N, C-alpha and C positions, 0 to 999 in steps of 0.2 A: 066340167068337165074337162076332158083329155085333152085336148087341142095344147099345142107348146105356145108358150107365153115369148117376145117377143127380153127379149137383157133389157138392163138399164145402157142410155145412152151412155156413148164418150164420155161428153158434157154430165151427169148428171155423179158415171164413177169418177170423173172426176174431181166436181167437187164433196168428194165426202165429208169433207169438214165442218159442212153448213148441215143444218138440222133435218132443215126440207128434204135437201139431198139426200143424206142419210137415210131417212125415211123413203122418199120415193125409190132409190137404189133395194132398201130391206125386204119393202111389198114384194119385191119378184124373186125373192127363195119361199112362195107358200106353192110352188107349183110344182111339173114337171116343166125342165125347159131343155128343145133338143140340144142347143148350143153348149148350153153347161154340162149337162150332164154325159154329152158324148166326149168331154174335152176327156184325154188320157190321164192318165192319176200316176203315169212314169215321167212324162215329160211338161213344162213350162212351172209357171210359180204359184200355181193357183188350184186346189184340191175344191172340189165340190160336193160335199151332200153324202162325202163317208161319213156311215152310223160306226159308231164305238154300244156296247152297253155295259152296262156296270152287275156285274155279277156275283151274288152273296156264292163264299166259300163255304166248306166243313166248320171252321172257327170262327163264321161269323165275319169276319173280315169281306173287304168290299174289292172287287179290283177295277182298277180304276183306266178308265177306255182310252185307248194305247193308240195315237194316230200314227199314217207313213211318213209322216215329216212334223219337225216342229214349228209352229208356228209364230212365225213371225206378227201377221195381222188374220182376228181371227172379223169372219164379215161374216159368219151367224149360227146362229146353235139353236137346233131348234128340235120341238120333238119329230119323231118317226110319219108324221104326218104334215109336218113341217107347218104349225098349223098355233106349237105354243113356243114363243120367245123365252132363253135363258135366258139370263143375263150374267156376265162373267163379275163376279166379286158376289153375288148375294144365290147361285145357283151353284156357281164352279170357278176352278181356277188353273192353272195353266202351269206344267210345269215339265222343261223338259218336250218330249211331243209326247203329252198324257194331259188329259183336261180330269181335273179328277174334282170329285165332288164335293162343295161345304158341308160342316154341319148341318144347317138347317134347309139343302137342297131341296128345292122342288124335284127333280132329274128323277124316274122313276129306279129302284133297282129288283132287276130278274130272281126274284126267292128261291131257292135251290127246290120247295116243296112245289112249285110251278115246270122246274127246268128237270124233273123225276119223280118216278111213283114207281111201288113195290112190283115187282116183275110178275106176272100171269099169262097166262096162257094165249093169250092178241100181242102181248108188246115184248116174249122173252124172245124177239128176234133182235131189238135195242135195248140188250142186258146191258148191263154199263159194268165194268172189266170188274174182276174184281171185288164185287154189291151184289146185294138182292135185288137193286134196283133199275130200271128202268130209264132211256129216254122217252118222256111224255111231248109227243109228236104234240107242238103248237101253230096252229096257223098262226094267222092276224094277228087275234091276241095279245100272242111274246111278241108280238111287234111296236107295240105298247112302251117295253125297256129300252128302247136305243135312241137312242137322240144324233143325229143327222147335223153334223159340223163343214162349212166351208171354213176355209182361209189360203190367208200368202205363206210364202215358203222360201226359203232361201237356199233353205240345205238341196245336195241333188240326189238323187231315186238311185236305190241300192240292191234294188232287184234286176232279173230280168228284164230284156229289151228287145221284147217280140216284133222278127225282120216279115214286113211286108211279103205277101208271097202270090200278089196279081200278078209278076212275071212267071210263074208258073199257072198261070189260066191266061192264057193267051185272047181267045176268042169274050171271055167274060170283059179285060179289058179291052178289048176295040169296039165291045158295043157301049164300053162306059165313054170307053174319047169318040164316041162317030152319035152319042144318045141313039142311039139303035134301042128298038122291045128288048126290055131282061125283066125275065123270069126266075126267082129263085123259088129253089122248095127244102124248108124246113122239115126235116126226118126224123125223130127220136121220141125223146123220153119228155114224161112230166117236164122239165126243163125245158129245156123247148118247145114244148104247151104253153110255159109260163106262170106256171101255178108261183102264186104269194106275190108276184108283178099288183099290186095296186091300179094298176088303170091297163090291166091286163083285156085283149080285143082277139080274142082269135081264134076264125074261125076252123074247126077240125069237123073231118071225115072219119065215120063210125066205119070200119073191117066189114063188121058186118051186115051191116043192113045199107052201108055204103050210101048214108043218106050225111049232112052235112049239119052242129050243131056248132053253137055259137058257146064259146064262154066268154065271158065278162066280170071282169072285176071291177065296181064302179068306189074306189075312199083316194083319198087325198095319201099322197101325191097326184095319182092319176098315174107314176110312169107305166109305159104297156109293155110285153113282153119283147123278149131282146130281137125276137125277127124284127117286130114292126120297127124296133128302132131301129135298125141296121136298115131296113127299105126307106126309112120317111129320112134318113142323113144320109146315103146314096140318092138318093132324090133330089136332096137341099145343094148336100157339093154338085152335082153333077149336069143340074139347072137344069134336067126334062122328067115328067111324072110316069115315062115308059116302065117305067121300073119297079116289075107288082112281083108279089109277094103268094103261096096256097103255104100252109102250114099242114102236115103231115104224121104231128107227132101226135102219139098216145101215151097219158099217163102209165105207167108201172111196168113200159116194154126194156124187154133187150135187145141188143143186137141177133140173139138168131127169130125174136119175134118179125124184129127190121127186114129180115132176108128171107122169113113168108109172106110179107106183107108189100116189098118195094113193088113188085109189077103187075099188085090191084089200085094200091097209092099212091105212086109216086108214077109212071110208067106214065099213065093220059095225060096228065100235066105237061107234060113234054116241055123240063124246066133247060135253064139255057146253064145254071148253076143248081146243085144238088148237095145244100149244106145236111148233113149227114154227123151228128151229133147222141152219141150212146154211149155207156158203162156205169151209170149209177145203180143201176139195178143187177147189176152184174159185176157189184165191188172189188168180189172173190178171186174173178173170172183170172185167166194166165191174157196173158198179150200173146203167146198164140192164138188160140181160142178163139180172142177177142177179133184177131188181125183174120182168121179165117173167114169167121160174120162180113165181119165190115166190105169186105175184097167183093162177096158174094154178091151184096147189095150191089154194089158197084156196079160190076157184071151184069147184073139183072136189069140197071135201070140205062146203062150201057149198048148193050144189046139192042132196042128198040129206038133208045135214043144217042146215038152215039158220035154226037156234036154238044152233050152235055159236061160243062167238066166239074169238080167236088172238093169239096170244103169240110177236111177232115177235122170235128170238134173235141180235143178232151174234155173231161170232167172235172169240177167245181174240187174241194176239199168233199167230203161231208162229218158230218161230226162222231172222232175217230173216239170221243169217249163211250162209243158202246163197240159191246168185241167185234159185230160182223164188221162193222166199217176201221176196225183197230188193225185186222189184216186184209185190206184191200191193197189192191195191183194195179189201180189205178195209174203209176209213173209208168209201168211198164205198159199197159195198156195203150196208154201215149205216146210211149217210145214203138209201139207197131205202129202207130201212126206213121212215125214219119219213116217207119219200114216199110211201109207201102208207095209212101211218096217216092222212094226213095229209086224201087228195086218196080213197080209200077211203070215204063216209061214209054206206055201204049193207053196211060189214059193218064189226062191233066189234074194232077192231085195238089193244091197245098193243104199246110195245117193249121192248123190252130191249139199253141197249146196255154190252153184255161189252167191244166191241169197246175201248170211248171208256175204259172203267176199266183194260184193261188197260194201254192206251196210256198211265191216270193212273200208274200202281204201275210204271214205266220209266220214264218221267218224273222220279218222288222216289225212284227211283236200282234198282230193282229189275230183274233180267237175266234172259233164256229161259230159263238155268238155272237157277235163283227156284223156278220154276214147272213146270217141264216135267216130264212123265213119262213123256215118248219122246227126248228132247233135240231133237223136230222137231216137232210140231205136235199133242200128247195133254198134257190139264196135268195136273197129280201129284194129291194132295189137296188140298191149298190152295189150286192154281188151279179143282178141284170145288167148294170150299166156296164158289168167291167165283162163281164162276158162280151156286151155288145161293141167295150169299145175295141179287143180284141180283136173281133171279126171283121168290125171297119179298119183297124190299120193291117190285118192281110189280107184285105180289100181294097190297102193305098189309101187310104185318105181316112 
């Protein structure tokens, strides 16, 4: 089941010294938990389910797993599906903000042979700069090399601090405050579809046939796609079920596709808030071209739904080992979203700087293999929850 479970009681947490209580506490680390997974990585003193990946290098060495903070206490180190528990001393040690594999560790290593493959006609777009190799696109299969770490820390956050956007979305804010019906429409590409989320459960519309299809992924730890996490968390925080969502994203699409299909896919839904998230499939597009397309999407929706408000989401970091993505202009695209917010005062617009957050995480030592779900351009569960946390923060919670 993908249902959220309650976290441990405060009594159990406080009684962590007793073996029984510790086991009870640990038992709650084995699946998706709405409360824990939505605690912002840039706030507080506890990080839940941050993933690291031990990666084989050209010289045969193994890169050790860098965490966002230096742990004071490790709460749990588990396999990507949270079903295997790894033990400190036996499987890993802690050195500063790094998880280090021991000599006889059971933690797997991501081998170069699975990271890349010879370039051919099908994978040439993923050619690794300066080589005759291309990135290997691995879905759930490569997640086995990731480890999820829960820990407490006392050092502070050194990355960006995203700002709430709720003041820019007055109608959304009022509906939430007054417990009025609020309909969210999510519009974007495969990242918005929730590809690689372990508990993806999204109903999508085929724009050609206008029929709905369910996209379901049922594997542990059952982390939903971020549109569902955002919706459920809003329901939880504001205490009512009248917050609903439709997902009108389609994999492989760009903002050009977005403007061509907005009237057909989004307008009939009459959304109160439209969350727009494109970019990955047009990573080399200029900010100027991207902005023009996003504005046309917004104008198309606003023309028939004048009360709708907009949340514009920038794109995570792709794997820049590939030449295609090494030339990405995603930061420029993010800046274009802020330009829309600043200059389109006729619309209610919030911006979610997901791209800047992933840049921050990279500056703090995270590698693409730590947060990727397919080795190329999809987030894993940890990346999905960063998306969700960023959007929830923009919505004031």
